[in-house]
N, C-alpha and C positions, 0 to 999 in steps of 0.2 A: 318613249323611244324604246324600241326593243333591245334588250340587252344581248350582248354577244356570246358567241360559243366561250371565248377566252375567259370573259368575265364570270358566268356562270361556273363554269367547270373550276375555275381558281376559288371561288366562295366555296363550293361544297367540299372541296378538296380539304379546305382549312377548317371546315366544320369540326366541333369536336364529337368524339366517338362514345365517351364514357356513358353507361347506363343503357337502358332499353327503351328510351323515350324517344319517340318519333316527331315530337311536336315541329321539328325545323322544317317537317315536309309541309305544314299547315299551310293551303293554299297553292301548293307546288304538286301536290298528289293525293289521290283517294283511294281508300280501300272499302268496299262494301265489307260489312260486318255480318257473321254468321246469325241465323236467325235464334240459337239457342241461349246467347248471351253467357258466355264462360263465366264473367268475372260475376255475375249476378248469382250464377248457380253454386259457384265456388264460396262465395262470402255468407250464403245461406246453410251451405253444409259445415262451414268453420264452427257456426253458432252452435251446431249440437254434437260436437264431439268435446274429449277432453285432451287429446293429445294428437297434432297435425305437422306435416312435414311438406315444404314446398321446394320439389325440384328444380335446379336451374332456374332460379328466381331472377336472374338477369340483376337490374339495379334494383329489385324489389318494388318496382312502379305498380304492378298488378297486385301482387299480394297486398300491398299498402291500402288499395281500396276497398278493403274486406274492413266492415264495421266493427267488428269485434273477432278478437282471436281466442282460442281456446287456452286454458292454463298453462299447456306445455305446446309451445309453435316454434319451430324449426325451420331453417331454409338452408340449400345448399348452393353454392356457384362455383365456377371454376376461372372465371377470366379476372384477374387482378382489378381493373378499373373497375368493373361491375360490383365486385365485394367492398370496393370503399363504398360506393353508391347504395349499395343495399344496405351495409352496414348504417350508415349515416341516417337513412331514412326509418329503418325496421328498429334498432336497436332501443329506440326511444319509447317504443310501443311493446318493449320486453320480447322481442323476437330474436332467437339465437341464430345467427347467420355463420356457416360452417364453410370453410375452405375446401374443395373436392374436386380432384382432379377428373376430368370428363370421363365417364364411363367407368370408373373406378368403382370398387364396393363401398357401398354406404357405411359411414362412420358410426353406424347407431346399432343398439342391440335389438336381437330376435323380439319381435312381436311389441315393438315400441309404441306404434303410431295406430290410431282409429280411422286415420285418413291420411293420405297421401295426394298431393295436388301438382299439376305442372301445367305451364301454358308454354307450348312450343319446344319441347325439350329437343336437344340435338341426338340424345343419344336414350335409349328405353333400355334399361336393364330389369327385364319383367322379373328375373329370378330374384333381384335385390328388392323390389317393390313388394313382392309376395313374402320375404325373408322379414321384412320391416313392419309389416301390417299386422296387426292382431286378427285372431280368427273373426269372423263377422266385418271386417275392418273394409275400406273401399279405396280403390285409386280412381280420383276424377280428374280428366285432363282434356286438354285441346290441344291436338296434334297438328303439325303440318302434313298435308296430304300428299298424294303421288303427283309429280309432276307440277308442282306449285311454280307459279309467275316462269312457268319455261318456254313463254314466247320471248322474254328477256334473256334468259339463260343460252337458250339456242340461237339467239341474234348474235351473240357474242362468240359462244364457243362450237356452234354448228348443231346439227341433230345428234341426241344422247339417247338413244333407244334403251340402254341399260339402265342409267339412272332415272328413265322416266317410270320404270317399274317399282322402284324404291316407294318405301312408305306405304305400301298398299294397306289400306284399313284392314282388309280380310286376314292378310297375312300377319299384321300386328295382332290382330284377334287371336288367331293360331297360336301365336307365341306366348301369347296372356294365359291362354288355356295350357299349355304345354307346362307353364311355370306352377299351374295349381290353381289358377283363378277362374272365376266365372265372368263371362262377359253379361252385365247388365242392360248396358245402353251402346250404340255405334250408330253414328250419323254422320253422314259427309255432306258437304256443300262445296260448289265451286263459286268463286266470288271475283267479282269484275274490279280491277286496279287499273289507276289512269295515272300516268306520268307526265304533266304538264310541261316540262321543261330538263333540259338534258341534266342541270344541275342536282334535280331531283333524283335521275338514275344515280348519277356518281356518287351521291351520298347514300342512296339506298346499297347499292353494291360495296361500297365500303362497310356499312353497318352490319349487312347480313352476309359476311364474308365468306360463305360456304356455296353461295349460288354460283360464282364465279372465281374458283380459287385463284389466288394471287393476284387480284385485280388491283391495277393502279392506272390512273389517267394514262400515263407514259405508253404503257403495254398496248392501250386500247383507245391510243388517241384518234385514229383514222376512223375505227369503227363508231367512236363516240361521236366526231364530228359529222359522219353521214348520218347518224341517228338525230342528233340537233337538227341537220338541214329538213330531215323527214320531218320532224315533229313542227317546225315552222311552218312547213308548205302544207301538212297533211291535219294538225292538230294533235292531241294528247297520244303518247304511245299506250295500247291498251293490253295488258295481259289476264291473267286470271290466278287467284290464288286458290289453293285446296286446303280445307279444313276439316279435321275430324272430331268429333265429340265421343270420347270414349269413358266408360264406367266400367270396373273390375271390380268383383268383389270376392274376398278371401274366405271359403268356406268355413 
């Protein structure tokens, strides 16, 4: 029997939010993955350096998939629930997890790392990345690109022309160069995302809190109900995620 709108929404509203694990969505939503395989690239690079830093590590889930860490391995995170999850996951493997306010200067010495990595950072401080990299060191990251999942964002918020221009990879590359870094690789892809029920959308918007700021079920109940009825009638809600692979090197 088809589950009701109220059942789906209540289940998603009660789901735990700690960490950066999206397995709750298994069987309910799908996201096409970028062709370059960021986790594999990151893992291979970590095996070649002596000191590395992972920025905005979330719950540490992506970093923890690396087969081996360099002798010095640190990670930063700002959200307290994620800090606890990352600490439990990474400390047993010798990774130092450091609390850091989003956008604040990095709490590390100049030229401390051979490699800085990040998957989907919210704030990119190119000046700080350049400062903590040793000469010849690299920043390797997968960024969220411009207008990512904006079909969903604009369903709830209406047209967002200014926000659509944010996270442009060419602008990010120019900012990296302005901080003294050389761009070695820059690739972008748009990838199909499907949400199979309204519970998946509620969970996603609760997790990725910056897409629809201040999102709550009560504030958007009418729009959620209309979208539920559309999904029941027409099938999964389709959006497109934007991803950018960037590698920058300090001369």
